[in-house]
C-alpha positions as CSV (number, residue, x, y, z in Angstrom):
1,M,-19.8,-10.7,18.2
2,A,-17.4,-11.9,15.5
3,R,-15.1,-14.8,16.2
4,Y,-12.0,-12.9,15.2
5,R,-10.9,-9.3,15.5
6,G,-9.1,-7.7,12.5
7,L,-7.2,-4.4,12.2
8,T,-6.6,-2.6,8.9
9,W,-5.8,1.0,7.8
10,D,-8.5,3.6,7.4
11,H,-8.6,4.3,3.7
12,P,-11.0,2.8,1.1
13,R,-8.0,0.8,-0.3
14,G,-7.4,-0.7,3.1
15,R,-10.8,-1.3,4.4
16,D,-13.6,-1.5,1.7
17,A,-12.8,-5.0,0.3
18,L,-12.1,-6.5,3.7
19,E,-15.3,-5.2,5.1
20,A,-17.3,-6.3,2.1
21,A,-15.9,-9.8,2.2
22,A,-16.5,-10.0,6.0
23,R,-20.2,-9.2,5.6
24,D,-20.9,-12.6,4.1
25,A,-18.3,-14.6,6.0
26,V,-19.5,-16.8,8.8
27,D,-17.9,-19.5,10.9
28,A,-19.0,-23.1,11.3
29,R,-21.6,-22.0,13.9
30,G,-23.2,-19.5,11.5
31,E,-21.8,-16.5,13.4
32,A,-19.9,-13.6,12.0
33,L,-16.3,-14.7,11.2
34,I,-14.3,-11.5,11.5
35,A,-15.0,-7.8,12.4
36,W,-12.6,-5.2,11.1
37,A,-11.4,-2.2,13.0
38,V,-9.4,0.6,11.4
39,H,-6.7,3.0,12.4
40,P,-4.6,5.6,10.4
41,L,-1.8,4.2,8.2
42,E,0.6,6.0,10.7
43,G,-0.9,4.0,13.5
44,F,1.9,1.5,13.6
45,E,4.3,4.2,14.4
46,S,2.3,5.4,17.4
47,S,1.1,2.0,18.6
48,P,3.8,-0.7,19.2
49,I,3.1,-3.8,17.2
50,E,3.1,-6.0,20.3
51,E,0.2,-4.0,21.7
52,L,-1.8,-4.3,18.5
53,A,-1.1,-8.0,18.3
54,A,-2.3,-8.5,21.9
55,A,-5.7,-6.9,20.9
56,Y,-6.3,-8.3,17.4
57,D,-6.2,-11.7,15.7
58,V,-5.6,-10.5,12.1
59,I,-3.5,-7.5,11.3
60,V,-2.8,-5.7,8.1
61,L,0.7,-4.3,8.1
62,D,3.6,-3.5,5.8
63,H,6.9,-5.4,5.6
64,P,9.2,-3.0,7.4
65,H,7.3,-3.7,10.7
66,L,8.4,-7.3,10.6
67,G,11.6,-6.6,12.4
68,D,9.9,-5.2,15.5
69,A,7.1,-7.7,15.2
70,L,9.4,-10.7,15.3
71,A,11.6,-9.2,18.0
72,A,8.4,-8.9,20.2
73,G,7.1,-12.4,19.2
74,A,3.9,-10.7,18.1
75,L,3.2,-12.7,15.0
76,Q,3.0,-16.4,14.0
77,P,4.5,-17.9,10.9
78,L,2.0,-18.8,8.2
79,D,3.9,-21.8,6.7
80,G,2.2,-24.1,9.2
81,V,-1.2,-22.5,8.7
82,F,-1.5,-22.7,4.8
83,E,-0.5,-25.7,2.8
84,A,3.0,-25.5,1.2
85,S,1.8,-26.0,-2.4
86,W,-0.6,-23.1,-2.2
87,L,2.0,-20.8,-0.7
88,E,4.5,-21.8,-3.4
89,G,1.9,-20.9,-6.0
90,L,1.2,-17.6,-4.3
91,A,4.9,-16.7,-4.3
92,A,5.1,-17.3,-8.1
93,A,1.9,-15.4,-8.8
94,S,2.5,-12.3,-6.7
95,V,3.6,-9.2,-8.5
96,G,7.2,-7.9,-7.9
97,P,8.7,-8.6,-4.5
98,S,5.4,-8.2,-2.7
99,H,5.4,-11.8,-1.5
100,R,9.1,-12.2,-0.6
101,S,9.0,-8.9,1.3
102,Y,7.1,-10.9,4.0
103,V,9.6,-13.7,4.1
104,L,12.0,-13.4,7.0
105,D,14.2,-15.9,8.8
106,G,13.0,-18.6,6.5
107,A,9.3,-18.1,7.2
108,L,6.4,-16.3,5.7
109,W,4.8,-13.8,8.2
110,A,2.0,-12.2,6.1
111,L,0.0,-12.9,2.9
112,P,0.6,-10.1,0.3
113,L,-2.8,-8.7,0.2
114,D,-2.1,-5.3,-1.4
115,A,0.7,-4.4,-3.8
116,A,2.0,-0.9,-4.3
117,T,5.2,0.9,-5.0
118,Q,6.5,4.4,-5.8
119,V,5.5,5.3,-9.3
120,A,5.1,8.6,-11.3
121,A,1.9,10.5,-11.2
122,S,0.9,13.2,-13.8
123,V,-1.9,15.6,-14.5
124,P,-2.6,14.4,-18.1
125,E,-3.3,17.7,-19.7
126,L,-0.2,19.3,-18.2
127,V,2.1,16.3,-18.9
128,P,1.0,14.5,-22.1
129,E,4.0,12.1,-21.9
130,A,5.7,11.2,-18.6
131,P,9.5,11.6,-18.3
132,R,11.5,8.4,-18.8
133,T,14.7,9.6,-17.1
134,W,15.6,11.8,-14.2
135,G,17.2,14.2,-16.7
136,E,13.9,14.5,-18.4
137,V,12.3,15.2,-15.0
138,D,14.7,18.2,-14.6
139,E,13.6,19.4,-18.0
140,L,10.0,19.1,-17.2
141,A,10.4,21.0,-13.9
142,V,11.5,24.1,-16.0
143,R,8.1,24.1,-17.8
144,Q,5.7,22.6,-15.3
145,P,5.4,22.4,-11.4
146,V,7.1,19.2,-10.2
147,A,6.9,18.1,-6.6
148,L,8.6,15.4,-4.5
149,S,7.0,13.2,-1.9
150,L,8.9,14.2,1.3
151,A,6.5,14.2,4.2
152,G,6.8,11.7,7.1
153,P,9.0,8.8,6.1
154,H,8.8,9.5,2.4
155,A,11.9,11.7,2.1
156,L,14.0,8.7,2.9
157,L,11.9,6.4,0.7
158,S,12.2,8.8,-2.3
159,F,15.9,9.1,-1.6
160,A,16.4,5.3,-1.5
161,S,14.5,4.9,-4.7
162,L,16.6,7.4,-6.5
163,C,19.7,5.7,-5.2
164,V,18.4,2.4,-6.7
165,A,17.9,4.2,-10.0
166,L,21.5,5.5,-9.8
167,G,22.7,1.9,-9.5
168,E,23.1,1.3,-5.8
169,E,20.6,-0.4,-3.6
170,P,20.7,0.9,0.0
171,A,21.9,-1.6,2.6
172,T,19.4,-3.9,4.4
173,V,21.9,-5.0,7.1
174,A,23.5,-2.4,9.5
175,G,27.2,-2.1,9.7
176,A,28.5,-0.3,6.6
177,G,26.1,2.6,6.4
178,F,22.8,3.0,4.4
179,V,24.3,4.3,1.1
180,S,27.7,5.3,-0.1
181,A,28.7,8.9,0.2
182,A,28.9,9.4,-3.6
183,T,25.6,7.9,-4.5
184,G,23.9,9.6,-1.6
185,A,25.3,13.0,-2.6
186,D,24.1,12.5,-6.2
187,A,20.6,11.5,-5.1
188,L,20.3,14.3,-2.5
189,E,21.6,17.0,-5.0
190,R,18.9,15.9,-7.5
191,M,16.2,16.0,-4.9
192,T,17.3,19.5,-3.6
193,R,17.4,20.9,-7.2
194,L,13.8,19.8,-7.8
195,A,12.6,20.8,-4.4
196,R,13.7,24.4,-5.0
197,S,11.0,24.9,-7.6
198,A,8.3,22.7,-6.1
199,P,4.9,24.2,-5.4
200,A,4.5,25.8,-2.0
201,G,3.2,23.5,0.7
202,S,3.7,20.3,-1.3
203,A,6.6,19.1,0.9
204,T,4.3,18.6,3.9
205,L,1.8,16.4,2.0
206,N,1.7,12.6,2.4
207,P,1.1,10.6,-0.8
208,I,-2.7,10.7,-0.4
209,G,-2.5,14.5,0.1
210,L,-0.3,15.0,-2.9
211,L,-2.5,13.0,-5.2
212,D,-5.7,14.7,-3.8
213,R,-4.1,18.1,-4.5
214,M,-3.1,17.2,-8.0
215,R,-6.7,16.0,-8.7
216,R,-8.4,19.1,-7.2
217,E,-6.0,22.1,-7.7
218,R,-4.0,20.9,-10.8
219,D,-1.1,23.1,-9.5
220,I,1.2,20.1,-9.3
221,A,1.8,18.7,-12.7
222,Y,4.0,15.7,-11.9
223,V,5.5,13.7,-9.0
224,P,8.3,11.4,-10.1
225,L,8.0,9.1,-7.1
226,V,4.8,8.7,-5.1
227,Y,3.0,5.6,-3.8
228,G,0.5,4.6,-6.4
229,Y,-3.2,4.7,-5.4
230,V,-5.5,3.2,-8.0
231,T,-8.4,5.2,-6.5
232,A,-6.7,8.4,-7.9
233,A,-6.6,7.0,-11.5
234,T,-10.4,7.2,-12.1
235,G,-13.2,9.6,-11.5
236,P,-13.2,13.4,-11.5
237,G,-9.7,14.8,-12.0
238,A,-8.2,11.4,-12.7
239,L,-4.5,11.3,-12.8
240,R,-2.2,9.2,-15.0
241,F,0.2,6.8,-13.5
242,D,3.4,5.7,-15.2
243,D,6.6,3.9,-14.5
244,A,9.1,5.7,-12.3
245,P,12.0,7.4,-14.1
246,A,15.3,5.7,-14.6
247,A,18.7,7.3,-14.4
248,T,19.5,6.5,-18.0
249,P,17.3,5.3,-21.0
250,G,16.5,1.7,-20.4
251,G,17.9,1.6,-16.9
252,R,16.3,0.3,-13.7
253,R,13.2,2.1,-12.5
254,G,14.2,3.0,-9.0
255,S,11.3,2.4,-6.5
256,T,10.7,1.2,-3.0
257,I,7.9,-1.3,-2.6
258,G,5.1,-0.7,-0.1
259,G,1.7,-2.4,-0.1
260,T,0.4,-4.4,2.8
261,G,0.3,-8.0,4.0
262,I,-2.3,-9.8,6.2
263,A,-0.7,-11.4,9.3
264,L,-1.9,-13.5,12.2
265,S,-1.0,-12.4,15.7
266,A,0.6,-14.8,18.1
267,R,-2.7,-14.9,20.1
268,C,-4.8,-16.0,17.1
269,R,-6.0,-19.6,16.9
270,P,-6.9,-19.9,13.2
271,H,-9.6,-22.4,12.5
272,A,-10.3,-23.8,9.1
273,D,-13.0,-21.2,8.4
274,L,-10.6,-18.2,8.9
275,V,-7.9,-19.9,6.9
276,A,-10.4,-20.5,4.0
277,H,-11.5,-16.9,4.2
278,L,-8.0,-15.4,4.0
279,R,-7.0,-17.8,1.3
280,W,-10.0,-16.7,-0.8
281,L,-8.9,-13.1,-0.6
282,L,-5.6,-14.2,-2.3
283,E,-7.2,-16.4,-5.0
284,P,-7.2,-15.2,-8.6
285,A,-11.0,-14.9,-8.7
286,A,-11.1,-12.5,-5.8
287,Q,-8.0,-10.6,-6.7
288,T,-9.4,-9.9,-10.2
289,G,-13.1,-9.8,-9.7
290,F,-13.7,-8.7,-6.0
291,I,-10.7,-6.7,-4.7
292,P,-10.6,-4.1,-7.6
293,P,-14.3,-3.3,-7.6
294,H,-14.1,-2.6,-3.8
295,A,-11.3,0.0,-4.1
296,G,-8.6,-2.5,-3.3
297,Q,-5.2,-2.9,-5.0
298,P,-4.5,-6.5,-5.8
299,S,-1.2,-8.3,-5.4
300,L,-1.4,-11.0,-8.1
301,R,0.2,-10.4,-11.4
302,A,-2.8,-11.9,-13.1
303,A,-4.9,-9.0,-11.8
304,W,-2.2,-6.4,-12.8
305,T,-2.2,-7.6,-16.3
306,D,-6.0,-8.3,-16.6
307,A,-7.6,-6.3,-19.4
308,G,-10.9,-5.7,-17.5
309,V,-9.1,-4.6,-14.3
310,N,-7.0,-2.2,-16.3
311,A,-9.9,-0.8,-18.3
312,A,-11.7,0.0,-15.0
313,A,-8.5,1.6,-13.5
314,G,-7.4,3.8,-16.3
315,G,-4.5,1.5,-17.2
316,F,-3.0,2.0,-13.8
317,Y,-1.6,-1.5,-13.4
318,R,-0.1,-2.1,-16.8
319,S,1.4,1.4,-16.9
320,T,3.4,0.8,-13.6
321,L,4.0,-3.0,-13.8
322,A,7.7,-2.7,-14.9
323,T,8.4,-0.5,-11.8
324,I,6.9,-2.8,-9.2
325,E,8.5,-5.8,-10.7
326,D,11.9,-4.2,-10.1
327,A,11.2,-2.5,-6.8
328,W,13.6,-2.5,-3.8
329,V,12.7,-4.2,-0.5
330,R,13.4,-2.2,2.6
331,P,15.3,-3.5,5.7
332,R,13.2,-5.6,8.1
333,V,15.1,-5.2,11.3
334,A,14.0,-4.1,14.8
335,G,14.1,-0.3,15.0
336,Y,13.8,0.3,11.2
337,V,10.5,2.2,11.4
338,P,11.8,4.9,13.8
339,F,15.0,5.1,11.7
340,Q,12.9,5.7,8.6
341,S,11.2,8.7,10.2
342,A,14.3,10.2,11.8
343,A,16.4,9.8,8.6
344,S,13.6,11.5,6.6
345,A,13.8,14.5,8.9
346,I,17.5,14.7,8.4
347,L,17.2,14.6,4.7
348,R,14.4,17.2,4.7
349,D,16.7,19.6,6.6
350,A,19.4,19.1,4.0
351,I,17.0,19.5,1.1
352,A,15.7,22.8,2.6
353,G,19.3,24.1,3.0
354,R,19.2,24.0,6.8
355,T,22.1,21.5,7.1
356,D,25.0,20.4,5.0
357,A,24.2,17.6,2.5
358,A,27.4,15.5,3.2
359,A,26.8,15.8,6.9
360,A,23.2,14.7,6.5
361,I,24.2,11.5,4.6
362,E,26.8,10.8,7.2
363,R,24.2,11.1,10.0
364,V,21.8,8.9,8.1
365,N,24.5,6.2,7.7
366,A,25.4,6.5,11.4
367,L,21.8,6.2,12.5
368,F,21.3,3.2,10.3
369,D,24.3,1.5,11.8
370,E,22.8,1.8,15.2
371,L,20.2,-0.8,14.2
372,G,20.9,-4.4,15.0
373,P,22.0,-6.5,12.1
374,A,19.4,-8.7,10.3
375,S,20.0,-12.4,10.2
376,A,21.8,-13.9,7.2
377,V,18.6,-15.4,6.0
378,A,16.8,-12.1,6.1
379,A,19.5,-10.4,4.2
380,A,19.6,-13.1,1.6
381,S,15.8,-13.1,1.1
382,A,15.8,-9.3,0.7
383,H,18.3,-9.5,-2.2
384,E,17.5,-12.9,-3.7
385,P,16.7,-12.4,-7.4
386,V,13.0,-12.7,-8.1
387,A,13.7,-15.3,-10.8
388,A,14.9,-17.7,-8.1
389,T,11.7,-17.4,-6.0
390,A,9.0,-16.7,-8.5
391,G,10.0,-17.9,-11.9
392,R,10.5,-14.4,-13.4
393,N,13.3,-11.9,-14.2
394,H,14.1,-9.3,-11.6
395,R,15.8,-6.8,-13.9
């Protein structure tokens, strides 16, 4: 029996590298260090974080779950587990806001294991050159089948990303709505226009399903915003990934960061062997030479810009680097995850013409304002320019 129990998500990107690393990891007694269990990516929605933390020592999660996790006292801060100088280096080396998305109330709650954001995906022979602006997306949709990522929570995430491209970041603190009526109406109208001509059945597919259908059927030529999976960039039917479109030439690439972090539950007693193992997973050598060959998606900029990593991934990382560097960080407040799902359902109804668009935005804003406000520190960390925390420009 392994000394620690870990939980990750059931996809090659979520499990293969962790399981491979665990096969050779032993504790000071020579026994297995960590055993990984898996559950669907949607498992956090169906299993309260406090229940998972009561059963596992190490948990792979994404940053929007931090609000509920901290409210339940389910996790432990990592600042006292890893030395400060190493964490400072990790913050500077992580791509985009992947590291700071796990900083809340002045503490780090997860190591940024996996970096991902919404980017554009194309079938190369149907879309030789990806649109650079949302106007060009509309033009492409006249000639080729274009789909949106709308299933599950992704209607809200695509909506938020489009708002960012239009010049307005959605709120991360409840009290004044999620987005303004004007920006929300603009974003929703654009999404509705594209959805009218989208291939049948595409609106019910999650990102993995959309990308799989593009690879197999080739009846979806382009998706302007979908979470990037490097596993879809190589092999039979490989897709091309590009930066997300901007509202205007040279404008901000609107995108909502995802990815996963590796957290320690409150019950975990991390000995030096576990700390060393987790630290190794975030070291440049592993991020460049171990994580990518095992279907993982690294979080260090050094890996995203590495020539060998990009050659093996069809240029996936370099082609989407500008988007992830500029990505928006979602709210991290208790109750956000259910809000995300409920708001997506509201937006889908409006996009399908079942409800009024203005009323839908008003309902989303009201629903968001029902959430408790985040702390001032949390709000500041969500909007703090990357240059201040990681020595690089945010815009």
